[in-house]
N, C-alpha and C positions, 0 to 999 in steps of 0.2 A: 399792325394798323390794321382796323377793320375796313377803311377805304381803301387800302391797298387790296386787300384779299378783294374785295367786290371789282375793282377792276380786273384784277387777274381773271375773275369767274367769266366777267365780259370778255376778255381777250380768249378764254377758252372756248365760250359759245360763239364767238366769230370764226374761230379755226374750226369747230364742227361745222357749222354752216358752209365755210368754203369747202371743206372735204368733202361733206356729203352733196353738193351741188356741182361736182364735177362730172361732166359726161357718163362716164365709166358708172358710176355709184346710181345716177340717175336711171340710165337704161339696165342695169342689173339688179337694183335693189330698189325698186321704186317704192315699195311701201315702207321700208325704212328710210329712205328720202324725206318722203312727206311727214313722218314720225318726228325723224330728227330735225326738220325743218322748224316744224311749230314749236318743238320744244325748245330750239335753239333760239328762235326769235324770241319766246316769252323769256327766257333765261337771261340773253344778251340786255332785253329792255328793262327787265327789274335789277339787274346788276349795274347796268348804267345807273339808273335812278338811283340805286344807294350809293355809287360811286360819289357822283357828285350830283345832286339833285337840283342844284340853281341852276347850273349853266346848262343842263341836260334837259331841264323839264319840256322848254317850246318843243325840242327836236323829238321827244318821247310823245308827247301829245299831239305834235303833227303825225307821227307815224303810226298813231292809233285812229286819227280821223281819217289819214288815208285810206286804212285798212277798212275801216266803217264804211267811207265811201262806195270802195269797192264790192264790200258786201251788200250796200243798197244797190249800186247799180245791177249786179247779177241778180239780185231778187225782181228788179224791175223786168228784166230781159226774159225772165223765166215765163214758160208757157205751160200749162197742166190740160192734159189730156189723158183720155183711156187708151187702151191698149188690150190686145189680147196676146198672151205669151204660151206659146205651144212647144212642150220638150220634143225635142228629134234625138232618142238614145241613141240610134244606130250612130248618128255622126257626131255625138256628143255636143250638141247644139240646142239652141233654144230660139224657136223663130219669133219675132215680134211684128207683130201686124197694127200699125198705126193708123185708125181712119182718119182722114181729113188731113194727111200728112201734106198735102199741097197750102195749108193755111199757114205760112209763113217759112217754112224750109223748103231747101232746095238738094238735089241730088250732089252728094258728095260733101255736104256738111258732116259735121260732127255732132252727136245729139247726145246731151248725158241722161241717163234713166236712172229712175228712182223707182222700186218697186215699195209700193206704200201698202200694199195688202196681198194676201193670198189667194183671195176669194175671186 
């Protein structure tokens, strides 16, 4: 029966999430962890919906709402500024100079950088 197949697929997706969420996998294969996590969650939610849409609908909609709230909070916290990137080939590094770095950032914080242009 298809309903049992979708339940089994949901179970496999949950197993993939657990396997790739272990400390070992996250540390050694972080890129794979991210891809498998995204695919695993999407597959899990779709499979659970198709397995029992009546009972699972409120939970799936809640999960989507929490995810969208997280994305909105991250967007609100985002700050945009310009920076100067300088390649240092001898060291295999790139120097990032952010002017006005004192505008909300403190030493020791992690900052996500996104380079939007090469100009």
